[in-house]
GUNU-250092 format. One record per atom (N, C-alpha, C): x, y, z. Coordinates in steps of 0.2 Angstrom, whole numbers, plus 2048, in hexadecimal, padded with zeros to 3 digits. Atoms other than C-alpha are relative to their C-alpha. Layout:
<rs>
XYZ...
</rs>
This chain:
<rs>
8007FF7F982BED63928067FD8037F98027FD83BED439C7FE7FA8058018067FC83CEC33A58068008057FB7FF7FA845EC53B68027F98037FE8077FD845EB23BA8067FE7FD7F9803801856EAA3BB8007F97FF7FF80780185AE993B48047FE8057FB8027FB862E8E3C18078007FF7F9800802872E8E3B88038078017FD7F97FF873EA13BB8008028078007FF7F9871EA03CE8077FE8037FA8027FD880EA03D97FF7FA8048018067FC884E903E37FC8008068048007FA87CE963F37F98017FE8077FF80286CE9C3EA7FD7F97FD80380780386BE8B3E17FF7FB8058018057FA86DE813F17FA8028048067FE7FD860E8B3F97F97FE7FD806802804853E893EB7FF7F8800801808800857E763EA7FE7FD8078028027F9855E743FD7F98018018077FE800844E7D3FC7FC7FB7FC80480480483EE723EE8007F98038008077FD844E623F77FB8008068047FF7FA83BE684077F88007FE80780080282AE6B3FE7FE7F97FD80280680282BE5B3F57FF7FB8058018047FB82EE524057F98018048077FF7FD81EE5A40C7FB7FD7FC805803804814E543FE8007F98007FF80880081BE423FE7FE7FE8078018027FA819E424117F8800801808800800806E474107FD7FA7FC803805804803E3A4038017F98037FF8067FC80BE2C40D7FC7FF8068048017FA801E3041C7F98007FF8078018027F1E2F4127FC8078018047FA8007EDE424147FD8027FA8057FF8067DFE484098028067FC7FF7FA8047E0E543FB7FC8058018047FA7FF7D9E653FB7F97FF7FC8068008037C7E683F77FB7FB8048048057FC7C1E5A4037FE8048078037FD7F97B6E5E4137FD7FA8048048057FC7AEE554217FB8048038067FD7FD79DE594267FF7FD8078018037FA798E564387FB8048048047FC7FC78CE5B4468048028067FC7FD7FB792E664547FB8048048047FB7FC78BE6F4638048068017FC7FA800798E7D4607FB8067FF8047FA801790E8E4627F97FF8028078017FE780E864697FF8038078027FE7F9777E8E4787FA7FC8038068047FE769E814798027F87FF7FE806801773E714777FE7FC7FA80180380776EE6E4658067FF7FC7FA801805779E684577FE8037FA8007FD80777CE714478057FD7FC7FB803805785E6B4378058057FF7F97FC802797E714348037FC7FB7FC8048047A4E6C4288078038027F97FE7FE7B7E6D42A8057FC7FB7FC8038047C6E6941F8047FA8047FD8067FD7CFE584238068028047FA7FE7FC7DEE6242A7FE8048068037FD7FA7D3E6A4377FF8087FE8017F98017D2E7B42E7FA8027FD8067FD8037C4E864277FA7FD8028068037FD7B6E814327FA8057FE8067FC8027A5E8742C7FA7FD8038078027FE793E864337FB8017FA805801806785E814277F98018028077FF7FE775E814318008048078017FB7FA76FE8D43F7F98008038078007FD75DE884437FE7F98038028077FD75DE7744C7FB8028068057FF7FB74FE754588047FF8077FC8007FA755E7846A8007F98037FE8077FD75DE684727FF7FB7FB80080580675BE5F4618068027FB7FB800805765E5F4517FE8017F9800801807768E6243F8077FC8007FB8057FF773E5343D8017FB7FA7FF80580577BE464328008027F97FF7FD80777FE504228037FB7FC7FD804805782E464138008037F97FF7FD807788E4E4027FE7FB7FB802805806781E463F28077FF7FC7FA80180478FE3E3E78018057FB7FF7FC80678BE4A3D98028078037FF7F97FD78EE593E67FB8058008067FB80177DE613E37FC8018068058007FB773E5D3F28037FD8077FE8037F9775E594057F97FE8038068027FB769E4F4108038008077FE8007F9769E504237F97FF8048058017FC75EE4C4317FE8078048027FA7FD754E5A43A7F97FF8048078007FD745E5D4467FC8067FE8037F9802740E6D43D7F97FF7FE806802803731E644357FB7FC8048048047FC729E5C4448027F98007FD807800731E4C44A8078007FD7FA800803741E464438007FE7F9801801807742E474308068017FC7FA7FF80474EE474227FF8067FB8017FA804750E584198057FF7FA7FB800806759E5B4088018087FE7FF7F9802761E6B4028058007FB7FB7FF80576DE723F58077FF8047F98027FD780E6E3F98028068057FE7FB7FC782E7F4017FB8018068058007FB773E7B40D7FA8057FF8067FC802767E874047FA7FC7FE807803803755E833FE7FF7FA8048028067FC752E7740D7F97FE7FF806803800743E6C40C7FF7F98038018067FE73BE5D4148007FB7FB80080580673FE4D40A7FC7FA8028048067FE738E3E4147F98038028077FE7FF725E3F4167FD7FB8068048047FB718E394238038028077FE7FE7F9719E3A4368057FC8037FB8057FD726E2C4398078048007F97FE7FF737E3043F8047FD7FB7FC803805744E2E4318078028017F97FF7FF757E2D4328047FF7FA7FB800806765E314268047FA7FF7FC80580276DE2341D8068027FB7FB7FE804776E2740D7FD8017F98027FF807775E2C3FA8027F97FC7FE805805775E203EC8068037FC7FA7FD803785E223E17FE8057FA8037FC80577AE2A3D37FD8068028037FA7FD773E373DF7F98017FF8087FF802761E333DA7FC7FD8068048037FA75CE293EA8048008067FC8007FA760E283FC7FD7F98048028057FC75FE194088008038078017FD7F9759E1D41A7FC7FB8048048047FB751E1642A7FA8048028067FD7FD73FE1942F7FD7FC8058038047FA736E1443F7F97FD7FD806804803729E074397FB7FF8058068007FB719E0A4437FA8027FD8067FE803707E0B43E7FC8068048037FB7FC702E1744C8058048057FB7FC7FC70AE244588017FC8067FB7FB801716E264608057FE7FA7FD80180671FE2744F8088008017F88017FF731E274578017F98037FE8067FC72FE1645F7FD7FA7FB80180680472FE054558067FD7FD7FB802803739DFB44A8038057FB7FD7FC805745E0443E8017FC7FA7FF804807744DFE42C8048057FB7FC7FC80574FE0341D7FC8017FA8047FE806747E0C40F8058037FB7FD7FD80574DE113FE7FB8057FD8057FB802745E213F78048047FA7FE7FB805747E2C3E78008078038017F97FD74BE3E3EB7FB8047FE8067FD80273DE433E17F97FE8038068037FC731E393EC7FC7FB7FD80480580472BE2D3DF8007F98027FF8077FD731E1D3E88028008077FE8007F9732E193FA7FF7F98028018087FF735E063FD8037FE8067FD8047FA738DFC40D8047FA7FD7FD806802746DF04098037FC8057FE8047FA74ADE941A7FB7FB8038068047FE739DE34208027FB8067FE8057FB740DDB4307FF8038078017FD7F973CDDD4438078028027FA7FE7FD74ADE744C8028077FD7FE7F9802754DF74498057FF7FB7FB80080675CDF84388028077FF7FE7F9801766E084378078017FD7FA7FE803775E114308027FE7F97FF803807772E0C41E8058047FC7FB7FC804780E104128007FC7F980080380777FE0D3FF8077FF7FE7F980180278FE063F88028047FA7FE7FC806799E113EC7FF7FC7F9801804806797E033DF7F97FF7FE808800801784E043E17FD7FA800803806800782DF23E37FD7FD8078028027FA77FDF03F67FF8058058027FB7FA778DF84068037FD8067FD8027FA781DF74167FC8038068037FD7FA779DF94278017FC8067FF8037FA779DF44397F97FE8038078027FE76ADEA4418017FC8078008047FA766DE24527FA7FB7FF806805801759DD644A8027F98037FE8067FD763DC74528018018087FE7FF7F9765DCF4638058058027FB7FB7FF775DD84628018047F98007FC80677ADE54558067FD7FB7FB803805783DDD4458008047FA8007FD806788DE44357FE7FC7FA80380480577EDDE4268018047F98017FD80777EDE14137FB7FD7FC805803804771DDE4068008047F98017FD80676DDE23F47FB8068018037FA800765DF33F07F87FF800807802800754DEA3EF7FE7FC8068018037FA756DE24008017F88007FF80780175ADD13F98087FE8027F98027FF76ADC63FC8038038077FE7FE7F976CDCB40F8067FC8027FB8037FD77CDC74178028038077FE7FE7F9781DC842A8088007FF7F8800801794DCE4298047FF8067FC8007FA798DCD43B7FF7FA8048018067FC78FDBF4448038008077FC8007F9795DC44567FB8018058057FF7FA788DC14648028048067FD7FC7FA793DC84718038077FF7FD7FA802798DD74677FB8047FC8047FC80478EDE64608058047FB7FD7FD805794DED4507FB8067FD8047FB80278DDFE4498048057FD7FD7FA803790E0E43F8057FE7FA7FC802806796E0542F8018057FA7FF7FC80679DE0E41F8047FC7FB7FC8038067A4E0840E8068047FF7FA7FD8037B5E0C4087FE8027F98027FD8077B5E163F88007FB7FA8008058057B9E063EE7FC7FA8018058057FF7ABDFC3F68047F98027FD8067FE7B8DEF3FC8017FF8087FF8017F97B9DF340F7FB8048038057FD7FC7AEDF841D8038028077FF7FD7F97B1E0342C7FA7FF8058058007FB7A7E0143C8028008077FE8007F97A7E0244F7FD7F98038028077FD7A6DF345A8018018088008007F97A2DF146D7FE7F98038028077FC7A2DE14787FA8018048068007FC792DDD4808017FD8078008037FA78FDD94928078008047F97FF7FC7A0DDF4997FF8068048007FA7FB7A4DEB4A78008077FC7FF7FA8047AADF849B8007FF7F98028018077A3DF94898048057FC7FC7FC8047B2E004807FE8007F98018008077AFE0646E8068017FC7FA8008057BCE034607FD8017F98017FF8077BDE0744E8037FA7FD7FE8068037BFDF84437FF8007F88018008077C1DF44308007F87FE8018078027BCDE44277FF8007F88018008077BBDDE4157F87FF7FF8078008017A9DDE40D7FD7FA8018038067FF7A6DCC4108007FE8078008017F97A9DCE4238077FD8027F98037FF7BBDC64228058068027FA7FB8007CCDCE4277FE8068058027FB7FC7C5DD84368078028047FA7FD7FC7D2DE443E7FD8068048027FB7FC7D0DEF44D8058058007FB7FA8017D8E0044A8028048067FF7FC7FA7D7E0845B8027FC8067FE8047FA7D7DFB4698018048068007FC7FB7D3E084757FC7FE8068048037FB7CEDFF4858038038077FD7FD7FA7D7E0A4927FD8078028037FA7FF7CFE1B4907F97FF8028078017FD7C0E1B49B7FB8047FC8057FC8047B8E294907FE7FC7FA8028038067B8E1D4817FB7FA8018058057FF7ACE1148A7F98037FE8077FE80279AE124847FC8038058047FE7FC78FE1D48D7F98027FC8077FE80477CE1E4877FF8078008027F9800776E2F4817FA8008048068007FC766E2A48A7FF7F88028018077FE761E1A4947FD7FC7FA802804805760E0C4888028017F97FE7FE807767E154798067FC7FD7FB803804772E0D46C8068057FF7FB7FC801783E144687FF8057FA8037FD80577BE2145D8058057FD7FB7FB80278AE2D45B8067FD7FD7FA803802796E214548007FE7F8800801807798E234418078007FD7FA8018037A6E1F4357FF8037F98007FE8077ABE274248078007FE7FA8018037B9E244188028077FC7FD7FB8047C4E314107FF7FE7F88018028077C1E323FD8057FC7FD7FB8048027D2E2A3FA8007F98038008077FD7CEE1B4058057FF8057FA8017FC7DDE1E4107FF8028078027FD7F97D5E264207F97FF8018078017FE7C6E2442A7FF8058068027FC7FB7BDE314357FB7FD8048058037FC7B3E2D4448008058068017FC7FA7ADE354548017FC8077FE8047FA7B3E304668018048067FF7FD7FA7B4E354788077FE8037FA8047FE7C5E2C4798058058057FC7FB7FC7CEE3C4817FD8068038047FA7FF7C0E484857F97FE8038068017FE7B0E4948E7FA8017FB8057FF8067A8E4E47D8027FC7FB7FE8048067A8E4546D8048057FB7FC7FD8057B5E4B4618017FC7FA7FF8038067B9E4744F8077FE7FF7F98038017C9E3C44C8007FE7F97FF8038067D1E3643C8067FB8017FA8067FF7DCE2643B8017FD7F97FF8038067E4E1E42C7FD7F98008038068007DCE0E4268047FA8027FC8057FE7EAE0442C8018008087FF7FF7F97E8E0A43E8058058037FB7FB7FE7F6E1743E7FE8077FF8017F88017F7E2A43F7F98028028067FD7FC7E9E2D44B8018078018007F87FE7E5E4044C7F98028018067FD7FE7D8E4A4547FE8067FB8027FA8047CEE564487FD8068038037FA7FC7C3E604538028008077FE7FF7F97C8E684637FC8068038047FA7FE7BAE744677FC7FF8078038017F97B5E6D4787F97FF8018088028007A3E684737FF7FA7FC80180680479BE5946B8008017F97FF8008077A0E554597FF7F97FE802807802798E464517FE7FF7F8802801806792E3E4418048037FA7FC7FD8057A0E424357FF7FD7F980180380779EE404228058047FC7FA7FE8037ADE424177FE8007F88018008077ABE484058068047FC7FB7FD8047B6E4F3F78027FD7FA7FE8028067C0E4B3E88027F8800
</rs>
């Protein structure tokens, strides 16, 4: 077979310079993306959105971290309710999410393409998505702890359950609202927020509920929406000062022992970034954090420049803030997965 490709030495000087310039340009694009912490292909961010909704319900979507290839995954949310908080298992085989489809708020499980959906949590109590164990065999989640109706009202306790339903154990057993539970990638600790002392602090504990640690200890500040970095060495979370005229919400990072806290956003000028309860007395329920698989970026939702919640991405050092969604409706609860 005839080979028409020319060796560089066979190109005339102008052709050679053009090829060399193109190669340098492509190399710079690759290096620039790596330096800015931009993620590799194959990664996606699952989130809730009211896009395409006619009844103010939320459905589950996913998008590439560069803002391309938007896909809708659920289409059957109860009117004015949600299919929400999608979390892909570490082995990539299943996804869990919250839904009202089964009467009250329950956790559902499905294949990774959202097919073969079924109810996972049992009983009448409202249950809220937490996260997967690193081996994809268990989940940690929050359940309303009450012995009688209404089953949506009462203390929130943290449970660990096998996905085959053989084990469902309360590991927090404390008065107050314990929520947003996240299993560490190392498999050793569980992270969550709790108002057991009056304000919302960030805690961690062993997977059996022992060795509890309050990581923030801030009576005048609420912290919530925590997530582990992929190497289990840092924690991203939101923070909001209590008892102030404008309760601005910021994104922060700290080490896993609670030290070395850094505010990444410091956004105390945009009025829309101030906390507005979803309903009277509600906590900041739409503020979740999630790390990129390489640990260089964090995705979160905010109303910093819009009347609606949008998904933003920022480098873990507080630089390179960019807006991911721009669809003019509410977009919340991002979850980043991939290579």
